[in-house]
N, C-alpha and C positions, 0 to 999 in steps of 0.2 A: 458414547464416544470412546474410542481407543486411540492409541498412538498411530494406528493405520489411517485415522481420519485427520492427520496433521502432516503437513509437508515441511520438514525441517529445512532451514536455510542451508544451502550447499556453498559454504565459504570457509576460509581458514581463520575463523574468528577465535579469540582466546577461549579457553575451556569454560570460563565462568559466564560466557555470553550464551544465552538461550534465545533462539529466534526461529520463526517460520510462519506459515500460513495455514489456517484451518481449511479443510475441504468441505464440501457440502453434505457429506455423509456423517452419520453418528448422532443425529439430533431427533427431535420430536415434532418439528413443524410439519404441517400438512399442506396440501394444495400446491400452489406455485412456489411456496417458500420451502418445500421439502428439501432437506430435513434439518441440518444444523445452521439455521438462519440465526445470525448473531446481531442483525440490525434491528434496532428498536423503532425505526422510522419507516417501516415498510408495509404497515397495515396488517402485519401478522398478529396472531394472538399474543398479547404481552406475556401471558403465562408460559407459552412455549418458548419465547425468546429468553425469558428469565431462566428456564430450565436448561436451555442450550448453553447459556453463559455459565451456569453452575457446572455443567458437564465440562466445559472448556477449562475452567479454573481447576477442577478436580483432576482431570486427566493430565494436565501439564504441571500440576503441583505448583501453581503460581503463588508467589509470596504475598500477593495482595490482589484486590479487585482491579482489573485493568482500568486505566484512566480513559474510559470511553468518552470520546469527544463529540461535540456538536459540530459536524463537519460542514463547511459552507463554501468549499472550493476557493479558499483564500490562501494566505501565506503566513498566518499567525502560528506561532509555536508555543505550546503550553509546557508547563513543568508537570511531568507525570506525577510527581510526589504530591501535588495538590489534589489529586484524585479525579473521579469522573465528573462530567457535566460542563467542562470548559468548552468555549467556542474557539476552535482552532482546527487546523488541518495537519498538524504535526505535534509531536511531543518528545521531550528530552528527559532522560533520567541520568542523574549524575552520581549514582551509587546504587547499591542493592536495596530492595524493598519496594520498588515502584515498577509498574509494568506499562510500557508504551504500547499503544494499539491504534490501528486505523482500520476502517471498514471499507471494503471495495466489492464491486461486481462489474468490472471492466477497467476502472481507473487503476493506475499503477501504484502499488504499495512499495515503498523504498525503506529498507531498514539500514541503520548505520551502527557502527561501533568503532571505538578507537583500538589501536593495536595493544594498548596496555590493559584493555578490559575494564576501564573505569567509567566510560560514558557510552550511552546508547541512545538511539532515537528512532522514531518511525514517522514517515511522511506519507500523506495521501496526495498523490500526484495525478489528478485528473488533468485534462488538457488546459483548463483555465489556470489552475494553480501552477502547473508546470510552466506555462507561458509567462506567468506573473512572477516566478522566482521562488516557489516554495522550497525547492531543494537547496538553493543558495541560502535561504533564510534558516533552514534547518542546520546546515553546516555552520553558519555563523553562531547559532544558538548553542551548539556543542562547545564552542569556545576553546578549541584546540587547533593545533597545526593541521590544516586540511590534508596534508601529505601523510598524516598518521591515521587517517580514517579509511575505512573500507565500507562499501555499500553493497547491498543485495537487492536485486530487482525481483519482486514477486510476480505472480500470475496477473496478466492484464490482457486487454483486447489486443490481438496480434496485428501486424502490419497488413495482412491480407483482408482484415475485417473492419479496420478503422477508417471508413470513408467519411470525409468531412468536406465542408464547403470552403471556398477561398478565404473566408474571414478567419478561419482557424489557422490556415497556412500563413496568412498575413500577420497574425498576432505573433507567431514564432519568428518570422523573418524580421519583424520590427525589433524584436529582442536581440536576434543574432542572425545575420545573413547566411551563415554556414548551415543553419537549420534547414535550408532548402534541400539538402541532401537526404533528409528524412522523409521527403514527400515524393510521390510519383502519381501520374495520372490515374484516376479511378475509372471504373467501368461506366459511370454516369458522366455525361458531358458536363464540364465545369467543376467536377468533384476531384478530390485527391485522396489517395491512400496515405495515411500518416503512420509513422513508426514511433510509437511512444517510447520504446526501449532505446532507439537511437537518439531521440530527443533528450531523454533522461541522461544518457551517457554524455551527450554534449554539454548539458547543464552542469553535470557533476565535474567534468573536466575543467570547465570554466571556473568552477568554485575551488579547484585544486585537488579534487578527489579523483584519482586515477585507478585505484584498486576497486574495480566494480565487477560483481559476480551476478549470476542468475540471468534471468531474461529468457525469452523463447517459449514460455508457456502461454498459450492463447486461451482465454476464458470462453470466448465465443464458440470455439470449435470443440470443446470438451465438456458437454453438458453433464456427464456422469460425475465429474469431479468439481466443477466450478459453476457458480452463479454468473449470469451475464445479463445485464440490463439491456444491452443492445440486442441480444438474441430474444429475450423473453418479455421485456417490459416489466411486468409485475414479477418480482423475484426476491431472493434473500441476499445476504451479504456474508462474505468471508471476513475473518479477522486476521490481520498480520500483527504478530506480537513480538516484542523483544524485551528482555529483562536481564539483570545481572544476579547471579547466585552468590 
């Protein structure tokens, strides 16, 4: 893995904030997981995943092992300083020395920092977690004025590929009726195309976060750079990481 295998977050974060998303290149995994699969729950060779994680830590010069989470599409927020193995879908770090990380392969990774460069967070926003309030929970866990936060939206399934049933749309409309604007009729009768990026921006705005960057990179349509569960079924995972130097 080299720096070319990592997509830095494009946002005006403080200089001590380091953040971005791994690409699928630069690793040792084979078959459908080729090559930098960082997900340990994908039936890939555990030794390959371990080597890929070692490469990520070395390439990015991380200050600690990332706080790899047991993600369950929920809204719990972990303390990254407590280390790997926690069951949660977001993590917060309140100082240097800990690395927040979430794994995705179509779900939306959202990275946060405050303008003073003192707190960071990472959230895994699949549609279930997004509809249940994982972003609002992460903002609350950061415990600062939401107006002082900024967020970066990493690569996710794009609005032209995220076809869902009415139950998904209904879940969002029950949370906030204006989320209707993020859906349009799909190619299949009774289905809808959902815009995860628009839904996340709406959730962030409702939580008081208006400085939102990123978005627009579709995992499904870019197999050279991104893993996609919707596209491939059996596949690897990218890691979105954020930490303070």
